N, C-alpha and C positions, 0 to 999 in steps of 0.2 A: 967058679969053674965054671959052671953051667950057664952063670949070666954071659960070659965071652963067648960060649957056645950059640949061644940064644942070639947075639948081637949077630956071628957070623952068617948063621940062618937066616937071620931078616934082613944082611947085606947081601947075600947071595940072593935072596928073593927079591930085591929090590932091583939087581943090577940085571937079574933074567927079565922081570916087567919091561925096564927101559928098552934093551935091546929086541925083545918081544913085539913093544909099541913100535919103535922104530923100522921093524922089520914090517909091521902092519901096514905105514905111512908109506913104506917104498913097492908095498906089492902091487902089481897091475890089477885093474880094475876086469870084474869079470865079460864075459859078451852079455849074459843078463843084466849086469849092473850098467852096462854100456846101451843095451836096448832100452830099458825103464828110462836111465839118467835121459837120451835124447827124445825120448817120446816126452816126455816130463818139461823138457825144453822147450819142445816144439806146441805143446797142448798151452804151455804160459805165454808163447807169443799168439797162439791164435787166439785166447782168451783176451790178449790184449788190443787185438783190432776194434773189439766193443766197447772197450774202457772209455768211460767219460772223456772228451775232449780229443779223443783220438781221432788223428787228420784222416786217417783211413775209414773209421768207422762214418764221416760224414762225408768223404766221398764216393766212397762204395757204396754204402747201404741205403744212402739217401733214397726216400720212396718206400722202402722194404719195410714189410712187415714185423711184429717182433717172431712169427713163427717162420717166416723166411728167414730172418736173420739166423735163427736157432739152428733152421737146417742147413744154413748156409756151414754155421760154426761147423755142424757135426757131419758135414761133409768131409770139410778139412781135415779134423781127426780122424777121420775113417781112412783118407790117404796116408797118414803117416807111418804104419806099418810097410808101405811099399817105397817108402823112401830108407828103412834100415836096411841096405844091400850090405852083402859080406865083407866088401871095401870099406864103407863107413864103418861098420861094427868092429875090422880088423885093423882101422887108424886110430879109432875109440880106445881099445884097447893096449894099443902101442904108444898112444902119447897124450892122454887125456890123465888126469889124475884122480886117482879113486875118490880123495874126498872132497874136488870139485862135484864129482857125479853124485855123490852122498848128499851133498848141501842141494844141489838141484832140487833132488827127491821132496825136499823138505820148504822147499821157497814158492812161495805164491805169485809173486810179482815180478815183473823184468827188473825193477830196482835194485830185489834182493837178489838174482841173479847175480846184477852186475857188483853191487856193493858187497855183498857176504860170500859171494861163491865163485869170485874172480874171472866171471865170462867178460867176456869183449865185445862190445859194440861195434859191427864193421857195417861195410855196405852191399846191399846185395841187388839182386836185376830191379825189386821194387822199392826200393828204400833199405833203411837203416834195419840189420838184423843182429840176432846175439848170438855168440856162437863158444864154445868153449876154448881154451887157449891152447894151443897143441906145444907140446916140448919134445 
């Protein structure tokens, strides 16, 4: 009798955990998660400008000192908060998957963003860019 009761409890607990994990997967991201994920995405792309072999690095930063390159990178990163408008954040909350944002927070390269985090390469005004897939 106790064994059957224990099996039922374990079965119910497993069912609750499965339903809970499904609910967590479908839960929309918070505004803070969107801010953090978009910021990280932009930082990775800015850092990629200076990656070895980057055409942007060789074209735009030719003749610059290491200090000037660092200042330029810092300046670009300081501009990120101004790009996080309420409209951008609202679109993120409504249309970006929470797991893609979470993956972005652990990524360190553009390749990881595309291969692991399901981000898409698109064309921007100054060349290819990476962005979240909107649903």
